[in-house]
C-alpha positions as CSV (number, residue, x, y, z in Angstrom):
1,X,34.5,23.3,-67.4
2,X,36.3,27.1,-67.8
3,X,36.4,29.1,-71.0
4,X,39.1,31.6,-71.9
5,X,36.2,33.7,-73.0
6,X,31.7,33.6,-73.6
7,X,30.2,35.3,-76.3
8,X,26.8,35.9,-76.2
9,X,24.7,36.7,-78.7
10,X,21.0,38.5,-78.0
11,X,20.5,40.7,-80.5
12,X,18.3,40.3,-84.0
13,X,20.7,40.0,-86.8
14,X,19.4,43.0,-88.9
15,X,18.6,46.4,-87.6
16,X,22.7,47.2,-86.3
17,X,25.5,46.3,-86.4
18,X,25.2,44.3,-83.1
19,X,25.3,40.5,-84.4
20,X,27.7,41.2,-87.5
21,X,30.2,42.5,-84.8
22,X,29.6,40.1,-82.5
23,X,29.7,37.2,-85.4
24,X,33.3,39.1,-86.4
25,X,34.6,39.0,-82.6
26,X,34.3,35.6,-82.4
27,X,35.8,34.5,-85.7
28,X,39.2,36.4,-84.7
29,X,38.8,35.0,-80.9
30,X,39.0,31.4,-82.4
31,X,42.0,32.2,-84.0
32,X,43.7,32.9,-80.6
33,X,42.2,30.3,-78.1
34,X,41.3,26.3,-78.4
35,X,38.1,25.3,-79.9
36,X,36.9,24.4,-76.1
37,X,38.0,27.8,-74.5
38,X,34.7,29.6,-76.2
39,X,31.8,29.5,-75.3
40,X,28.9,30.6,-77.3
41,X,25.4,31.2,-76.6
42,X,22.0,32.4,-78.1
43,X,19.9,33.7,-76.1
44,X,16.3,36.1,-76.2
45,X,16.5,37.5,-79.7
46,X,19.5,36.4,-80.6
47,X,18.2,33.1,-81.4
48,X,16.6,34.9,-85.1
49,X,20.9,34.7,-85.7
50,X,19.9,31.0,-86.4
51,X,17.1,30.8,-89.0
52,X,17.1,29.3,-92.4
53,X,15.9,30.9,-95.4
54,X,15.7,34.6,-94.1
55,X,15.6,36.8,-96.6
56,X,17.9,40.0,-95.7
57,X,17.9,41.9,-99.2
58,X,14.4,42.6,-98.8
59,X,15.2,45.1,-96.2
60,X,18.4,46.4,-97.8
61,X,20.8,44.2,-95.2
62,X,24.1,42.1,-95.9
63,X,23.2,38.6,-95.5
64,X,26.2,37.7,-92.7
65,X,23.5,35.1,-91.3
66,X,25.3,31.9,-93.4
67,X,28.7,33.2,-91.6
68,X,27.4,31.7,-88.8
69,X,27.9,28.2,-90.2
70,X,31.8,28.5,-89.4
71,X,30.8,27.8,-85.6
72,X,30.4,24.3,-87.2
73,X,33.5,24.6,-89.5
74,X,35.9,25.7,-87.3
75,X,34.8,23.1,-84.6
76,X,33.0,25.4,-81.7
77,X,31.8,22.8,-80.2
78,X,30.7,25.1,-77.3
79,X,27.4,26.6,-78.8
80,X,24.3,26.5,-77.1
81,X,20.7,28.1,-77.5
82,X,18.6,28.5,-75.1
83,X,15.0,26.6,-75.2
84,X,13.1,29.1,-73.4
85,X,13.8,32.1,-75.7
86,X,13.1,30.0,-78.6
87,X,9.1,29.1,-77.3
88,X,8.8,32.6,-76.1
89,X,9.4,33.3,-79.6
90,X,7.0,30.7,-81.0
91,X,10.1,29.3,-83.2
92,X,9.9,25.1,-82.1
93,X,9.4,24.3,-85.5
94,X,11.5,26.7,-87.4
95,X,14.5,25.2,-89.5
96,X,18.0,26.1,-88.1
97,X,21.4,26.8,-90.3
98,X,23.0,24.2,-87.7
99,X,22.2,20.6,-88.6
100,X,22.8,19.8,-84.4
101,X,21.5,22.9,-82.3
102,X,22.6,21.9,-78.9
103,X,19.4,23.3,-76.4
104,X,20.1,24.5,-72.6
105,X,17.9,26.3,-70.4
106,X,18.4,29.7,-69.7
107,X,19.4,28.6,-66.1
108,X,21.7,26.6,-67.2
109,X,23.2,29.5,-69.6
110,X,23.8,31.6,-66.6
111,X,25.7,29.0,-65.3
112,X,27.5,28.6,-68.2
113,X,28.1,31.6,-68.2
114,X,29.4,31.6,-64.8
115,X,32.7,29.8,-66.1
116,X,33.7,32.2,-68.4
117,X,36.6,34.4,-67.3
118,X,35.7,37.3,-69.9
119,X,31.8,37.6,-71.7
120,X,31.2,39.6,-74.9
121,X,27.7,40.1,-75.5
122,X,26.4,41.9,-78.8
């Protein structure tokens, strides 16, 4: 499958605006592309964006994590989480904001990225 755009989340949700900016870019792009033309990947510390029950108010940050649920609502089905990144952070038993996570290996992620015309990394 060929993708017009791949959005790669590699940064944790708090400490900088990178994750929030990536989410804004994703939602803006979804208005201009068909759902299956956008590839969404969570790699390295980017997997922390999908954890349930985070408390950003404790570190005086706004909670934008719930907005990631729009990925399901917008029917953006080409969304994958890196298994190795989750395992490296010992999050195998974590609770996730998505009801149905699509897992893939890091090698599969890089193969998918090769199929994208443009890649934005956040």
